[in-house]
C-alpha positions as a Markdown table, in Angstrom:
| # | Residue | x | y | z |
|---|---|---|---|---|
| 1 | Met | 0.0 | 0.0 | 0.0 |
| 2 | Ala | 1.3 | 3.4 | -0.9 |
| 3 | Tyr | 1.5 | 6.4 | 1.5 |
| 4 | Val | 2.1 | 10.1 | 1.0 |
| 5 | Cys | 4.2 | 12.2 | 3.3 |
| 6 | Leu | 2.2 | 15.3 | 4.4 |
| 7 | His | 5.3 | 17.4 | 4.7 |
| 8 | Cys | 7.3 | 16.9 | 1.4 |
| 9 | Lys | 4.3 | 15.3 | -0.6 |
| 10 | Lys | 6.5 | 12.4 | -1.8 |
| 11 | Glu | 5.1 | 8.9 | -2.2 |
| 12 | Val | 6.4 | 6.2 | 0.1 |
| 13 | Lys | 5.9 | 2.7 | -1.4 |
| 14 | Gln | 6.6 | 0.5 | 1.7 |
| 15 | Leu | 7.0 | 1.2 | 5.4 |
| 16 | Glu | 9.4 | -0.7 | 7.7 |
| 17 | Arg | 8.0 | -2.6 | 10.7 |
| 18 | Asn | 7.5 | -0.5 | 13.8 |
| 19 | Phe | 9.0 | 2.5 | 12.1 |
| 20 | Val | 6.8 | 5.1 | 10.5 |
| 21 | Arg | 8.9 | 7.9 | 9.0 |
| 22 | Cys | 9.4 | 9.4 | 5.6 |
| 23 | Pro | 12.7 | 8.3 | 4.2 |
| 24 | Tyr | 13.1 | 11.6 | 2.3 |
| 25 | Cys | 12.5 | 14.2 | 5.0 |
| 26 | Gly | 12.1 | 12.3 | 8.2 |
| 27 | Tyr | 8.5 | 13.5 | 8.9 |
| 28 | Arg | 6.4 | 11.1 | 10.9 |
| 29 | Val | 3.0 | 11.9 | 9.5 |
| 30 | Leu | 1.9 | 9.9 | 6.5 |
| 31 | Ala | -1.5 | 9.4 | 4.8 |
| 32 | Lys | -2.8 | 6.6 | 2.7 |
| 33 | Lys | -2.7 | 7.5 | -1.0 |
| 34 | Arg | -6.2 | 8.0 | -2.4 |
| 35 | Ser | -7.2 | 6.1 | -5.5 |
| 36 | Ser | -7.5 | 8.0 | -8.7 |
| 37 | Leu | -10.9 | 6.5 | -9.5 |
| 38 | Ala | -13.9 | 8.8 | -9.4 |
| 39 | Lys | -16.9 | 7.6 | -7.5 |
| 40 | Glu | -20.3 | 7.7 | -9.3 |
| 41 | Val | -23.1 | 9.0 | -7.1 |
| 42 | Pro | -26.7 | 8.8 | -8.3 |
| 43 | Ser | -28.5 | 12.1 | -8.2 |
| 44 | Ser | -31.9 | 12.2 | -6.5 |
């Protein structure tokens, strides 16, 4: 599963066990990357 660093906005492919940190900038806040698929919602 891919994650995105909220500080430098780079994509992190894989995290190490018990160690959550961006390998580029060292920031500890990562978010799951959202899918690029648009959701279809019926109107009324």
